[in-house]
C-alpha positions as CSV (number, residue, x, y, z in Angstrom):
1,M,-36.1,13.6,6.0
2,P,-37.0,13.8,2.3
3,T,-34.3,15.1,0.1
4,Q,-35.0,18.4,-1.7
5,K,-33.4,18.2,-5.1
6,N,-32.1,21.3,-6.7
7,P,-33.6,22.1,-10.1
8,L,-30.2,22.6,-11.5
9,D,-29.2,19.1,-10.5
10,A,-32.2,17.8,-12.4
11,R,-31.1,19.6,-15.5
12,H,-27.6,18.2,-15.1
13,S,-29.0,14.7,-14.7
14,L,-31.1,15.1,-17.8
15,Q,-28.0,16.3,-19.7
16,I,-26.2,13.1,-18.7
17,L,-29.1,11.0,-19.8
18,Q,-29.5,12.7,-23.2
19,M,-25.9,13.6,-24.1
20,E,-23.8,10.9,-22.5
21,P,-25.9,7.7,-22.3
22,K,-22.8,5.5,-21.8
23,G,-21.2,7.3,-19.0
24,I,-20.3,10.6,-17.3
25,P,-18.9,13.5,-19.3
26,S,-15.2,13.8,-19.6
27,N,-13.1,16.4,-17.8
28,S,-11.7,17.9,-20.9
29,S,-13.8,20.9,-21.8
30,N,-12.7,24.5,-21.4
31,Q,-15.6,25.6,-19.2
32,Q,-14.5,28.1,-16.5
33,L,-14.7,27.0,-12.9
34,V,-17.2,28.5,-10.4
35,S,-15.4,28.9,-7.1
36,G,-16.4,26.7,-4.3
37,D,-16.3,26.9,-0.5
38,E,-13.2,25.5,1.0
39,S,-14.1,26.0,4.6
40,D,-13.8,22.3,5.4
41,G,-10.4,22.0,3.6
42,Y,-11.9,20.6,0.4
43,P,-13.3,22.5,-2.5
44,S,-17.1,22.2,-2.3
45,D,-18.9,19.6,-4.3
46,S,-21.0,20.9,-7.1
47,S,-24.1,18.9,-6.1
48,P,-26.0,20.0,-3.0
49,S,-27.5,16.6,-2.5
50,P,-27.3,15.5,1.1
51,R,-25.1,12.5,1.9
52,P,-26.9,10.0,4.1
53,N,-23.8,9.0,6.0
54,T,-22.6,12.5,6.7
55,I,-25.7,14.1,8.1
56,N,-24.8,15.2,11.7
57,N,-21.5,13.3,11.1
58,R,-23.1,10.1,12.2
59,V,-21.9,6.6,11.2
60,T,-24.5,3.8,11.1
61,R,-23.9,0.5,12.7
62,S,-23.7,-1.3,9.3
63,Q,-21.1,1.2,8.2
64,W,-19.0,0.6,11.3
65,V,-19.3,-3.2,10.8
66,T,-18.3,-2.9,7.1
67,V,-15.2,-0.8,8.0
68,A,-14.3,-3.2,10.7
69,I,-14.4,-6.2,8.3
70,L,-12.3,-4.3,5.7
71,C,-9.7,-3.4,8.3
72,F,-9.6,-7.0,9.6
73,V,-9.0,-8.4,6.1
74,N,-6.4,-5.7,5.4
75,L,-4.7,-6.7,8.7
76,I,-4.4,-10.4,7.9
77,N,-3.6,-9.5,4.2
78,Y,-0.4,-7.8,5.3
79,M,0.3,-10.4,8.0
80,D,0.3,-13.0,5.3
81,R,2.8,-11.0,3.2
82,F,5.4,-10.8,5.9
83,T,5.1,-14.1,7.7
84,V,7.7,-15.4,5.2
85,A,10.0,-12.5,6.0
86,G,9.8,-13.5,9.7
87,V,11.2,-17.0,8.9
88,L,13.2,-16.2,5.8
89,E,16.5,-17.3,7.3
90,D,15.0,-20.7,8.1
91,I,13.5,-21.1,4.6
92,Q,16.9,-20.2,3.1
93,K,18.6,-22.9,5.1
94,D,15.9,-25.5,4.3
95,F,16.0,-24.9,0.6
96,S,19.7,-23.8,0.4
97,F,19.5,-20.5,-1.6
98,G,21.1,-17.1,-1.3
99,D,19.8,-13.5,-0.9
100,D,18.9,-13.2,-4.6
101,K,16.4,-16.1,-4.5
102,G,15.3,-14.9,-1.1
103,G,14.3,-11.6,-2.6
104,L,12.7,-13.4,-5.6
105,L,10.1,-14.9,-3.3
106,Q,8.7,-11.5,-2.6
107,T,9.2,-10.3,-6.1
108,A,7.2,-13.2,-7.6
109,F,4.4,-12.4,-5.2
110,V,4.3,-8.7,-6.1
111,I,4.5,-9.3,-9.9
112,S,1.4,-11.5,-9.9
113,Y,-0.2,-9.1,-7.5
114,M,0.3,-6.1,-9.9
115,V,-0.3,-8.0,-13.1
116,F,-3.8,-9.1,-12.0
117,A,-4.7,-5.8,-10.3
118,P,-6.0,-4.2,-13.6
119,L,-8.3,-7.2,-14.2
120,F,-9.8,-6.9,-10.8
121,G,-10.0,-3.1,-11.1
122,Y,-12.0,-3.5,-14.3
123,L,-14.3,-6.1,-12.6
124,G,-14.6,-4.1,-9.5
125,D,-16.0,-1.0,-11.3
126,R,-18.7,-3.2,-13.0
127,Y,-19.6,-6.3,-10.9
128,S,-20.2,-7.4,-7.4
129,R,-17.4,-6.3,-5.2
130,R,-18.5,-8.6,-2.4
131,G,-18.1,-11.7,-4.6
132,I,-14.8,-10.6,-6.0
133,M,-13.3,-9.9,-2.6
134,A,-14.5,-13.2,-1.1
135,F,-12.9,-15.1,-4.0
136,G,-9.6,-13.3,-3.6
137,V,-9.3,-13.8,0.2
138,F,-10.2,-17.5,-0.3
139,L,-7.5,-17.9,-3.0
140,W,-4.7,-16.3,-1.1
141,G,-5.6,-18.2,2.1
142,L,-5.7,-21.5,0.2
143,T,-2.3,-21.0,-1.6
144,T,-0.6,-19.8,1.6
145,L,-1.7,-23.0,3.3
146,L,-0.6,-25.1,0.3
147,G,2.8,-23.3,0.3
148,S,3.5,-24.5,3.9
149,F,3.6,-28.1,2.6
150,M,5.9,-27.5,-0.3
151,Q,9.2,-29.4,-0.3
152,S,11.1,-27.6,-3.0
153,Y,12.0,-24.0,-3.7
154,N,10.3,-23.8,-7.1
155,W,7.0,-25.1,-5.9
156,F,7.1,-22.7,-2.9
157,L,7.9,-19.9,-5.3
158,L,4.9,-20.8,-7.4
159,M,2.6,-20.8,-4.3
160,R,3.8,-17.3,-3.3
161,A,3.1,-16.1,-6.8
162,L,-0.5,-17.4,-6.6
163,V,-1.0,-15.7,-3.3
164,G,-0.5,-12.4,-5.1
165,I,-3.4,-13.0,-7.4
166,G,-5.8,-13.4,-4.5
167,E,-4.6,-10.3,-2.8
168,A,-4.9,-8.2,-5.9
169,S,-8.7,-8.7,-5.9
170,Y,-9.0,-7.4,-2.4
171,S,-6.6,-4.5,-2.5
172,T,-8.1,-2.9,-5.6
173,I,-11.6,-2.9,-4.3
174,A,-11.7,-2.4,-0.6
175,P,-10.8,1.4,-0.6
176,T,-13.6,2.1,-3.1
177,I,-16.2,0.6,-0.7
178,I,-15.1,3.1,1.9
179,S,-15.2,5.9,-0.7
180,D,-18.9,5.0,-1.4
181,L,-19.8,5.1,2.3
182,F,-18.2,8.3,3.4
183,V,-17.0,11.7,2.1
184,K,-14.5,14.4,3.2
185,D,-13.0,14.3,6.7
186,L,-15.1,11.3,7.6
187,R,-13.7,9.4,4.7
188,S,-10.2,10.4,5.7
189,K,-10.7,9.1,9.2
190,M,-12.0,5.7,7.9
191,L,-9.2,5.4,5.4
192,A,-6.7,6.1,8.3
193,L,-8.3,3.2,10.1
194,F,-8.1,1.0,7.0
195,Y,-4.4,1.8,6.2
196,F,-3.5,1.7,9.9
197,A,-3.8,-2.1,9.4
198,I,-0.9,-2.2,7.0
199,P,2.0,-1.5,9.3
200,V,0.3,-3.2,12.2
201,G,-0.4,-6.3,10.0
202,S,3.1,-6.3,8.7
203,G,4.5,-6.2,12.2
204,L,2.2,-9.0,13.3
205,G,3.4,-11.0,10.3
206,Y,7.0,-11.0,11.5
207,I,5.9,-11.8,15.0
208,V,3.3,-14.5,14.1
209,G,5.6,-16.1,11.5
210,S,8.7,-16.3,13.8
211,E,6.9,-17.2,17.0
212,T,4.6,-19.8,15.5
213,A,7.5,-21.4,13.7
214,H,9.4,-21.4,17.0
215,F,6.6,-23.1,18.9
216,G,5.8,-25.5,16.0
217,G,9.5,-26.4,15.6
218,S,9.4,-25.6,11.8
219,W,9.0,-22.6,9.6
220,H,6.1,-24.3,7.9
221,W,3.8,-23.6,10.9
222,G,4.4,-19.9,10.6
223,L,2.4,-19.9,7.3
224,R,-0.6,-21.7,8.7
225,V,-2.2,-19.0,10.9
226,T,-3.4,-16.5,8.3
227,P,-5.4,-19.1,6.2
228,I,-7.6,-19.8,9.3
229,L,-8.2,-16.1,9.7
230,G,-8.8,-15.8,6.0
231,A,-11.6,-18.4,6.1
232,I,-13.4,-16.3,8.8
233,A,-12.9,-13.2,6.6
234,V,-14.6,-14.9,3.6
235,L,-17.7,-15.6,5.7
236,L,-17.8,-12.0,7.0
237,I,-17.5,-10.6,3.5
238,L,-20.2,-12.8,2.1
239,F,-22.8,-12.6,4.8
240,V,-22.1,-9.4,6.9
241,M,-20.3,-6.7,4.9
242,V,-22.3,-4.0,3.1
243,D,-21.5,-3.3,-0.5
244,P,-22.9,0.2,-1.3
245,E,-23.9,1.6,-4.6
246,R,-21.1,3.3,-6.5
247,G,-21.2,7.0,-5.9
248,Q,-23.6,6.7,-3.0
249,A,-21.7,8.9,-0.6
250,E,-21.6,11.7,-3.2
251,G,-25.3,11.4,-3.8
252,H,-24.7,10.3,-7.5
253,T,-25.8,6.7,-7.7
254,E,-27.1,7.4,-11.2
255,L,-23.6,7.4,-12.7
256,H,-22.6,4.8,-15.2
257,H,-19.2,3.5,-16.0
258,T,-17.4,4.5,-19.2
259,D,-15.4,2.3,-21.5
260,Y,-12.0,1.1,-20.2
261,A,-10.0,3.1,-22.8
262,T,-11.7,6.3,-21.7
263,D,-11.0,5.5,-18.0
264,I,-7.3,5.0,-18.6
265,K,-7.0,8.1,-20.8
266,D,-8.6,10.2,-18.1
267,L,-6.3,8.7,-15.4
268,V,-3.2,9.4,-17.4
269,N,-4.2,13.0,-18.0
270,N,-4.9,13.4,-14.3
271,R,-1.7,15.0,-13.1
272,S,-2.3,14.8,-9.4
273,F,-3.1,11.1,-9.7
274,M,-0.1,10.4,-11.8
275,W,2.5,12.3,-9.7
276,S,1.1,11.0,-6.5
277,T,1.3,7.5,-8.0
278,F,5.0,8.0,-8.9
279,G,5.5,9.2,-5.3
280,F,3.8,6.2,-3.9
281,T,5.9,4.0,-6.2
282,C,9.0,5.3,-4.3
283,V,7.2,4.5,-1.0
284,A,6.5,1.0,-2.3
285,F,10.1,0.5,-3.3
286,V,11.4,1.5,0.1
287,A,8.8,-0.3,2.1
288,G,9.2,-3.5,0.1
289,A,13.0,-3.5,0.5
290,L,13.1,-2.7,4.2
291,S,10.2,-4.9,5.2
292,W,11.8,-7.9,3.4
293,W,15.5,-7.4,4.3
294,G,15.2,-5.4,7.5
295,P,15.2,-8.3,10.0
296,I,18.2,-10.1,8.4
297,F,20.1,-6.9,8.0
298,I,19.6,-5.9,11.7
299,L,20.5,-9.5,12.7
300,N,23.8,-9.4,10.8
301,G,24.6,-6.0,12.3
302,M,23.8,-7.0,15.9
303,Q,25.9,-10.2,15.6
304,L,28.9,-8.0,14.9
305,Q,28.5,-6.4,18.4
306,P,30.5,-8.1,21.2
307,G,28.5,-10.6,23.2
308,K,25.7,-10.8,20.6
309,E,27.2,-13.3,18.2
310,N,24.6,-16.0,19.0
311,M,21.5,-13.7,18.5
312,K,18.7,-15.4,16.5
313,L,16.5,-14.1,13.7
314,A,13.4,-14.8,15.9
315,D,14.6,-12.2,18.4
316,V,15.1,-9.6,15.8
317,S,11.9,-10.3,14.0
318,L,10.0,-9.9,17.2
319,T,11.5,-6.5,18.0
320,F,11.3,-5.4,14.3
321,G,7.7,-6.4,14.2
322,I,6.8,-4.5,17.3
323,I,8.6,-1.4,16.0
324,T,6.8,-1.7,12.7
325,M,3.4,-1.9,14.5
326,L,4.1,1.0,16.8
327,S,5.3,3.2,13.9
328,G,2.0,2.5,12.2
329,V,0.0,3.2,15.3
330,V,1.7,6.6,15.4
331,G,2.4,7.4,11.8
332,V,-0.8,6.6,9.9
333,P,-3.2,8.5,12.3
334,L,-0.7,11.3,12.6
335,G,-0.6,11.7,8.8
336,A,-4.4,11.7,8.6
337,T,-4.8,14.1,11.5
338,L,-2.2,16.6,10.0
339,A,-4.0,16.4,6.7
340,Q,-7.4,17.1,8.1
341,K,-6.1,20.1,10.2
342,L,-3.8,21.7,7.7
343,R,-6.0,21.4,4.5
344,V,-8.5,23.7,6.1
345,N,-6.2,26.6,5.4
346,Y,-3.8,24.9,3.0
347,P,-5.6,23.0,0.2
348,R,-2.3,21.6,-1.0
349,A,-1.4,20.2,2.4
350,D,-1.9,16.5,1.6
351,P,0.9,16.0,-0.9
352,L,3.2,18.3,1.0
353,I,2.8,16.2,4.1
354,C,3.7,13.1,2.1
355,A,6.8,14.9,0.6
356,V,8.0,16.1,4.0
357,G,7.5,12.6,5.5
358,L,9.8,11.0,2.8
359,L,12.4,13.7,3.0
360,I,12.6,13.3,6.8
361,S,12.6,9.5,6.7
362,A,15.6,9.2,4.4
363,P,18.3,10.5,6.7
364,L,16.8,8.8,9.7
365,L,16.8,5.3,8.1
366,F,20.4,6.0,6.8
367,A,21.5,6.8,10.3
368,A,19.9,3.6,11.6
369,S,21.8,1.5,9.0
370,I,25.1,3.1,10.2
371,T,24.5,2.6,14.0
372,V,23.2,-1.0,13.9
373,T,26.7,-2.4,14.6
374,S,27.3,-0.2,17.6
375,N,24.2,0.8,19.5
376,A,21.0,-1.3,19.2
377,I,18.8,1.1,21.1
378,L,19.7,4.0,19.0
379,C,19.3,2.0,15.8
380,Y,15.8,0.8,16.8
381,T,14.8,4.4,17.8
382,L,16.0,5.7,14.4
383,I,14.1,2.9,12.6
384,F,10.9,3.8,14.5
385,L,11.2,7.5,13.7
386,G,12.0,6.8,10.1
387,E,9.1,4.5,9.7
388,V,6.7,6.9,11.4
389,A,7.7,9.5,8.8
390,L,7.3,7.0,6.0
391,N,3.8,5.9,7.3
392,L,2.5,9.5,7.2
393,N,1.5,9.0,3.6
394,W,-0.5,5.8,3.5
395,S,-4.0,7.1,4.1
396,I,-3.3,10.5,2.5
397,V,-2.3,8.9,-0.8
398,A,-5.4,6.8,-0.8
399,D,-7.5,9.9,0.0
400,I,-5.9,11.8,-2.9
401,L,-6.8,9.1,-5.3
402,L,-10.4,9.0,-4.2
403,Y,-11.1,12.7,-4.4
404,V,-9.4,13.4,-7.7
405,V,-11.0,10.4,-9.5
406,V,-14.8,10.1,-10.2
407,P,-16.6,7.2,-8.4
408,T,-17.1,5.0,-11.5
409,R,-13.3,4.9,-12.1
410,R,-11.9,4.4,-8.6
411,S,-11.4,0.6,-8.8
412,T,-9.7,1.1,-12.1
413,A,-7.6,3.9,-10.6
414,E,-6.7,1.7,-7.6
415,A,-5.6,-1.1,-9.9
416,F,-3.7,1.3,-12.1
417,Q,-1.8,2.7,-9.1
418,I,-1.1,-0.8,-7.8
419,L,0.2,-1.9,-11.2
420,L,2.5,1.1,-11.7
421,S,3.7,1.5,-8.0
422,H,4.5,-2.2,-7.7
423,A,5.9,-2.7,-11.1
424,L,8.5,0.0,-10.5
425,G,8.4,-0.3,-6.7
426,D,8.3,-3.4,-4.5
427,A,8.0,-5.9,-7.3
428,G,11.7,-5.5,-8.0
429,S,13.2,-3.9,-4.8
430,P,13.5,-7.2,-2.7
431,Y,15.1,-9.0,-5.6
432,L,17.2,-6.0,-6.7
433,I,18.5,-5.5,-3.1
434,G,19.3,-9.2,-2.9
435,L,21.0,-9.2,-6.3
436,M,23.1,-6.1,-5.3
437,S,24.0,-7.7,-2.0
438,E,25.3,-10.8,-3.8
439,Y,27.3,-8.6,-6.2
440,F,28.9,-6.7,-3.3
441,K,29.9,-10.0,-1.6
442,T,32.0,-10.9,-4.6
443,I,33.8,-7.6,-4.1
444,L,34.1,-7.6,-0.3
445,V,35.1,-11.2,0.2
446,P,38.8,-11.3,1.3
447,A,41.3,-11.5,-1.5
448,D,42.6,-14.9,-0.3
449,V,39.2,-16.5,-1.1
450,D,38.8,-17.4,-4.8
451,V,35.1,-16.7,-5.8
452,S,35.6,-17.2,-9.5
453,G,33.2,-19.8,-10.9
454,L,31.3,-20.1,-7.6
455,T,27.5,-20.0,-7.5
456,A,25.7,-17.3,-5.4
457,E,25.1,-19.9,-2.7
458,N,28.8,-20.8,-2.5
459,V,29.8,-17.1,-2.5
460,T,27.4,-16.6,0.4
461,A,29.0,-19.5,2.3
462,A,32.5,-18.1,1.6
463,A,31.6,-14.7,3.0
464,D,32.1,-14.0,6.6
465,L,29.5,-12.2,8.8
466,S,31.1,-8.8,8.2
467,V,31.0,-9.2,4.4
468,K,27.3,-10.3,4.6
469,F,26.4,-7.3,6.6
470,H,28.2,-4.7,4.6
471,S,27.1,-6.1,1.3
472,L,23.5,-5.8,2.3
473,Q,24.1,-2.4,3.9
474,Y,25.5,-1.0,0.7
475,A,22.5,-2.4,-1.3
476,L,20.0,-0.9,1.1
477,F,21.6,2.6,0.8
478,T,19.6,2.7,-2.5
479,T,16.4,3.2,-0.6
480,N,17.5,6.5,0.9
481,F,18.0,8.0,-2.7
482,V,14.6,6.6,-3.7
483,E,12.9,8.3,-0.8
484,I,14.3,11.7,-1.8
485,I,13.0,11.2,-5.4
486,G,9.6,10.3,-4.0
487,G,9.5,13.5,-2.0
488,L,10.1,15.5,-5.2
489,F,7.2,13.7,-6.9
490,F,4.8,14.6,-4.1
491,L,6.0,18.3,-4.4
492,L,4.9,18.1,-8.0
493,T,1.6,16.7,-7.0
494,A,1.0,19.8,-4.8
495,L,1.0,22.0,-8.0
496,Y,-2.1,20.4,-9.4
497,I,-4.1,18.9,-6.5
498,V,-6.6,21.7,-6.2
499,A,-7.4,21.8,-9.9
500,D,-7.9,18.1,-10.2
501,K,-10.0,17.8,-7.1
502,R,-12.5,20.5,-8.3
503,S,-12.5,18.9,-11.8
504,A,-13.5,15.5,-10.4
505,D,-16.3,17.1,-8.3
506,L,-17.8,18.9,-11.2
507,A,-17.5,15.9,-13.5
508,T,-19.3,13.8,-10.9
509,S,-22.1,16.4,-10.8
510,G,-22.5,16.3,-14.6
511,K,-20.3,19.3,-15.4
512,S,-17.0,19.4,-17.2
513,I,-14.0,21.5,-16.4
514,S,-10.5,21.9,-17.8
515,R,-7.8,21.2,-15.2
516,A,-5.5,23.6,-16.9
517,H,-7.8,26.5,-15.9
518,I,-7.6,25.9,-12.2
519,L,-4.2,26.5,-10.6
């Protein structure tokens, strides 16, 4: 059906062309807001232009295929991250290093991931997203494969760092493609599918890594599955996936990007974006620490139980992986569903759900770390419930970013969030927890063992199982405090979410609005 364009929209488009030839207007004026309809849980968009993908709530075949490809790549993306965690004990024995260098493997990956994210965010807002994503998937698949052939710790560490570069190109861009295909609740549902792949992929990473290594007889084989799947993903991205025009879903494909400095200034002044990013940073810190050290910590605790002294890491990795997947199956859709239902009457529901999830998760995971030496079933149950609460926020945080940021800045916003959340989150948490664990070992080792002058590897060897467990336990207690801080950040986000959403809508439509006038 032909689109009937509102004359007011034509005037706004003319204003953009005449007054802002290099980009959209900024969101800094003092113009008063015209109230919008919130019947669907979102403040109404200023432009009445129909969105082709939301008419009658129908999703085209090409859109489904594109979402399926993005979910598949996200799945193997996170599988690749945690195959190493599933065989970490074997790698430590092969290369003879302690917990500090074990954590450094993940930290090196995350550092390169976050450092290169701004570059790909800049490119993603300006150039072919299909080409950038295909390059990234090819790079991380290749470096993962090469890493499986390394014979020294330093070379293996380098390969893990290079994997982070490839993954940065994909993670900054993929959510923006979904945002340009869908809007409102339909976008929320598709984001839930996309982020559903994170815990499921992470769980599969533990399982695939440990089980493939078991059947292959070496940890090296655990790293050779995802590169094969990555090669398939590259072909799907290049020849099947749809790359929509930026702003297509909002009906504003005429928008042009602004200069990078303006983009960053707007993001820093966007209070909802910044506070939610700080909250997500806490999530990244906790998820990074638990996903990396969880299996080894549980193994040490289980081995302290009578009759379980000979338990292997592969057994724990399998169970931990299944729990991680199930918590994602429940938590991610539950968070998205709660958001869609509650925001109809409570526009601030999104950040509040994230806050409650973190504040509930903290005591559950603390209790799990206490019960691991006495009751395996109770421990696994508490871990499952704690991870469900933690997983509530994945798709919601992504949705917040996409609806408080204008279309031409979304890749940059994704990159900015990745940089900040990983720099202060999971870039350091695996290494920090490992470092703290090694420090506690020097305190907890029995007094009759002289640890003065010993290297970290020798201290680890001198420590008995009880010392290894409690040192890692004390280090992991840090994550419980970080979850509480993250909950507070999301409560602050709730103060500004309505104002910033409306401001972004009006800016996309060619109007300007001061966020300070909408509370």
